[in-house]
N, C-alpha and C positions, 0 to 999 in steps of 0.2 A: 687391630682395633677397627671398629666401624665408625659411622658418623656419631658425633657426640650430641647430646641434648644441650641446647643453649641455656645458660642461666637466665631464668625469666626476669630477674630483677634488672637486667641491663636493657630490656626492650623499651623503646620509646623515649630514651634519655637524650639530653642535649649535652654534648661534650665540649671540653675546653682544654687545649694543650698549653701547659705552662713551661716555658723555658726558664728555669728557676733563676739563674743569675740576672735575667733581664726583666723580671716581673715586678717585684717590689722589695725594697729593703726595709725590713720590719724591726731591726735590732736597735734603731734609734741613734746609732752612731757608726762611724767608720769601723770596719773590722780591723783587727791587728795586722800589721804588715806580714807578708809571707814573701820570702825571697823569690824573685823571678816574676812576681805578679805586678801588674799596673792596675791601680784603682782609679777609674774615671768618674767624673762628676755625673750625676744621674741625668742632667739636662744636656750633657755633651753627647749628642747622638751620632756624631760623625764617626763611622767605623775606622779603626786603624787598619786600612786595607793594603797599605804599602809594605814592601818587604823590609826586613831588618838588614843590618850591614852584612850578614852572611847570605842574604838572598832568600831567607826562609820567610814563611808567613805564619808565625806563631799566634795562636789564639790565647795570648797571655794577658789580655786586658779584660778587666772585670768591672761590673757595676755593683756587685754586693747584694743582689737579690737573694732571699733566703726563705727557709721554711716558716719562720715567724711572719714574714711578709705575706706569704700565701694565706696563712691562718687569718690574718687581719682582714684580708680582702675576700674571704669566702662568702660573707653575707652580701657583699656587692655583686659578686658573680651570680649568686643564687637568686637574689631578690630583683636585681635589675635585668639580668640576662637570661634568667631561667635555667642556669647551669645546674645539672645534677649528676655530672660525671666529669671527673678530673683525670687528665693524663699528665703525669709529672716526669720531666726529663731526668736523666741520671744524676745522682747526687754524691757519688764517691769522690774522694780526694784525688785530683789529677792536676797536671800543669796547665790544662786548658780550661777556659770558661764554659765550654760546651759539655765537658765531662764524659764524652763518649770514648775517650782514651782511658778506660777504667783501669783500676788496680783491684784491690780487695773491696768488693761492693758491700761488704758488711761494715765498712768504716765510712762514715759520712764526712764530707769535706767540712772543716771547721768554719769556713765562711758561710756555709749553707746551714749549719746547725748541728743538732745532736739527735740521738734516738728519742729522747724525751720530746724534742720539738716535733719530730715526725709523728710520734704517737698523739701528741696534742693536735696536730693538723688533722689527722685521720679522725680523731674523736669529735672535733668541731665539725668536720665535713659530715660525719654520720648524723650528728645532731640536726643538721640542716637537710638531711636526706640526700646527701651527695656521696657517690661512690668514688673511690680512689684507685686508679690503675698506675702501677709504677713501671717505668722504663728500665729494663735491665739489658746488659750487653754481654753476650757469651761467645760471639764470633771471634773477638780479638781482645787484646789488652793494650795499654799504653807502652810505648817503647822506653819511656823514661821512668817507669815504675820500678820499685824495688824488686818485685817478683820477676819481671822480665830481665832486669839487669843481672840478677843472680843466675837466671837460666842461661843468659848469654855468655857470662864469664866463667861459669862453673858447670861443665857438661855432666858432672856427677850429681848435681843438685836434683832433687826430685821435681823441682819446678821445670827443669829442662824438658821433661816429658809433657808438660802442659802446652807446649808450642809446636808448630810445624817448622821443619827445617829442610832446606834444599840439599841436593846431592853433595855439595861442597861444604855443608854445615852452616850455610848462611840462613838467617831467618826468612820465612816467607811472609810478606806483608800483604795485608788486605788491600786489594786493588792498587797495589804498588805504593800505598801511602806509608811512608817510613816511620810515621808516628804510631802505627797500628799493626804490630805483629800478630799473625793469625794463630789462634789457639787450636790445640789438638783435641777436638770435641769428642773423640772416641776414647780418650784416656780415662780409665776408671776413676783415678784420683781427681782429675779435673771435673768429671761429672759429679762426684760427691760435693765438690765445692759449689758447682752450679746449683744443685738441689738445696744446699745449705743457704745460699743467697736467696733463693725463692722462698724458703721457709722463713728466713729472717724478716723479709718484707711483709709477708702475709701475717705473721704473728705480731708484727708491729701495727697492723691495722689496715694494710692495703687490701683491696677487694679483687685485685687481679694483677696480672703482669702483661706488659707489652715487650715482646722479644725483638730487640734491635737486630736487623738482618736475619730475622727468623727463618726466612725462606731458604737460607743457606745452612741451617742447622740440620744435622742428620736425623733421620726418623727415630733411630734408637734413643737419642737424647730427648727428642720431642716427646716421645711416649713416656719417658721417665719424668720429665717436667710435668706433663699432664697428670700422671699418677700422683706425684707429690702434691700438686695443687689440690686435687680432689680429696686427698687424704686429710688435708688441713681445713679446706673450706669447699664443700661441694658446689657452692653457689658462686665461686670465684670464676673470673674470666681469663682466658689465655688468648692474646691477640698477637699474631705474627706479622712482622713487617713484610710486605710483598708489594713490588712496584708494578708488576704486570697483572693481567687478568689471571684468576685462578684456574681458568680453562686452558691456559697457554703454557708452553715451555715446561711441561711436566710438573706443574705445580699441583700437588695432590693433597696438601696438608688438610684442607677443610673437608675433603672427601674421605680421607683416611683416618680421621679422628685425632690428628696431631695438634689441632688448634680449634678454638671456637669461632674465631673471626680473623680477618685480615684488614690491613689498611687499604682502603679502597681508592687508591690514587687514580685508577682509570676513570672512575666516575667524575672526579673533579676535572680531569683532562677533557672528557666529553662535554661537560657543561661549559667550561671556559672556551673551548674551540667553537661551540655553537654560538655562545654569546658574542664572541669577537668576530668570527668569520662566517657564521651561518652554516657550518658544516653539520648538517642534520644527519647525514648518513653515519658519521662517526659516533654521534650521540646515540642514535637508535641501535647501532651495532653493539655499543658498550652496554646499554640497558639490556639488550637481548642476551648477551653473553652472561651477564650477572644473574639473569633469571634462571640460568642453568645451575647456579649454586644450590646447595641444600636449603630448603625453606628456612630452617632454624638459623642458618648462617646469615641469610639475607637480612633478617631482622636486627642483627647486631653488627653489621658491617660498619667499619669506621670510615665515614665519608669526609675526605679532606678536599679542600680547594688549594690551600697553601700550607706550608710548614717551614721548619728550619732548613730544609733541604731544597726548597724551590722558591721562586720569587713570591712576594706578597700578591694578594689577589688583584689589587689595582694594577700592578705591573703586568701580571699575566694577561689582563684584559685590554690594556692600552699602551704599554710601554714598548719601545723598539727592542729588537733582538730575539723575539720569540720564534719558534719553529711552527709554521702554519700547517705543513703537510704531515698527517699522522704517520705516513710511511717512513718519515725521516726521524722519528722519535717523538717523545712527549713534547707538549707545547713548551715546557721549561728546559728543554735540552739545549740551552744557549751555548754550551761549550762547542757545539758543532761548528760555530762560526769562528772559533779561535784555536783550531787544532794545528799543531806543528807537524812537519814531515815525519817525525818519529812516533806520531800517534799520541803524544802528550798535549795537554792543554797549555797554551801560553798564558799562565796565570796573571802576569803583570798586565798584558794587553787586555785580557778579559776584565780584570778588576778596574782598569783605567776606563774602559768603555762604560762599565756600570757607574763609576763615580761621575763621569762626564755627562751621563744621561739621567741622573737621579730625578730631575724635575722637568725633563724635556718631553712631556706628553700632557694631554688634556686631562688634568686630574679631576675636574668637575664631571666630565663625561665618564671617567673611570669609576668614580664613586656611584654614579647612576647604574652603570653596568654591574658594579659589585653588588648592588641591591638585588638585581635580577638573578645573578649567579648564586647568591647566598639563599635567596628564596627557593631556588631549585634544589640547592644542597640540603636544605631543611625538609624538603618534601619527598626526597628519595627514601627508599627503604634503608633502614639502618640508623646509626647514630651520627648526626653531623658533629664534626670536631672542628671548633674554631681555634685557629692559631692565635695565641695571645696578642692583643693589640690590633689585629685586623679589624675588629669591631670598633676600635677607637680611631681608625683612619691611618694607621701606620702603612707606609709604603717601603719599597726596597726590592732590589734585584736579589741575586743569590748571596750565599754566605760571603762576606759578613753583613751585607746591607739588609738582609731580612731578619737580623737579630738585634735590632735597636732596642733600647730600654723602653718600657711602657710609658707613653706620654701622659702621665697623670696630670700634668699642669697644662696640657694642650689637647684635650680629648675632642674628637669630632662628635659633637652632641647629636647631630642629625643622624650619623651612622650608628651611634650607640642606641638611639631610639628605634632605628630600624631593626637592629638585632634583638632588641627587647621585644619588639612587636612579633617577630617571627618565632621568638622563643615562647611567647605566650600562646601563639597559634598552636604549636606542638603540645604545650602543656594542657591546653584546653581540650585537645582532641587526641589524648595519649593512646587510646585504643586503636584509632585509625592509623596513626603514624608509627605505633609500636608493633602492630601485628597485621595491618591491613594490606590488601593486595595493591598492586600498582599497574597502571597502564600509561605508557608514554608515547605520544605521537608528535611528530615534528616535521616542519619543512624549513626552508631557508630563512623564514621570517618569524614563524610562530610555533610555539610548542605548547602542548596540553599535557598536564600531569593529573591523573585521576587516581585517588586513593580511596579504597572502599573497604568496609567491614560491616557485616550484619545489617545490610540494607542502607547504611549511612555512607555518604560519598562526599569528598571534598575534591572539587575540580578546579584546577588553576590553569588559566590561559595566560601565557607570557609572550609579548611581542618584543623581540630583542632590539628593535629599532626605536622603541618608545621608552618612556620612563616608568618607574615602578607604579606611579599613579594611574597609568593607563592599563595596568594588568589586573585581571580579575581572579579572585580566589573565593569560591562560593560553595555553599551547600547546594544540593540538588533543588532546594527550595529557593535558590537564587538570593539568599541572604548574604550580602557582601561583608566579608570579614577582613579583607585587605584592600 
């Protein structure tokens, strides 16, 4: 297959990533007890970061966010923040609150809701002009799920062929994480399951899918997923998770027609490193490499600064423990500082560092830097994707500190207004930000972003040493709009 045509309806949109359990509890009461789960009070935002008596770090504490809660808050997201694209984290029943240790993804976790709730959420989103993209996981399953347990204890089960096994018959775990056995993604029966999951979500109202660890899925499966998506909805979007540039490490998916878009973490890394350290060479290199992507892909890149996998934006910009040098890994590669001789991360020492340094940085300055970084995020080619609560002032290092419940009773109103303002900027100039060309110039103190289309131009000059009030964003007629 060759390069794909990008679904036009996704261009120029403002995205929002909802980590379902932590966003909003809309069922009006506590969910019924489930063995092995801890339900925390919504305003108790201290993560359970310490190990259990066995020395494990289970993600078994929940806050009860659900699909009804998302539906209730759609108007807020759309009217206040200008959100018209949702990215929803996995929702199948699992032992963990993050739900990436999936089982049968055609079955929704009872604390999250039902298929009717999902359809209602999509219906209300569409009424408001919001598109919904669902996160699905096909690289691995959960170790404690019924499917894997049957495969583990019964080699004659057809499920046994759904997983990868070592020479001695032991399961192969993703990245050594014993909660996530790796799936045999070339098994025909498993592929049929994958396609059925994709169809289930699209038929329920989703407008696209995001493939967790998509860069590790084989081309054969990627092409089948794409064909299934196009057969159901030609305007749906397929986004593949990718951590590096698509021009590096043999990443060919967006060039070979396996996906419409990728998660553009390198851009967030370039922006944050420039804001924090003035590393303009890294920023310009990143922009130039992304300019080599197919034009259609650039317009729907998912531009992240933070997510459930890396620290909150405030921490990236001002907290201790980050990695300054690009040649040593991404800014958020904090584990580098806590590695053991056996190559594993010292989880306790790492999390203890995070807990001890939660508030030990200049938060006021961090918020000012966040405004600059988010403005740049919103002006780059593609769709900015805001991680839930970052716009409300949430802080935190890596998991679990970056997964606190949304602070509905303690929102940072100044930050919320800032995100509302830059959301309106994009909405008022959707052609320029949805399809316009881009030019980025930078030095150690100042960067200029120029977006143009059909003779119209928005030019933004940002001085990283000053506040947002000192930065100019203007038409060529010099009409100040920020």
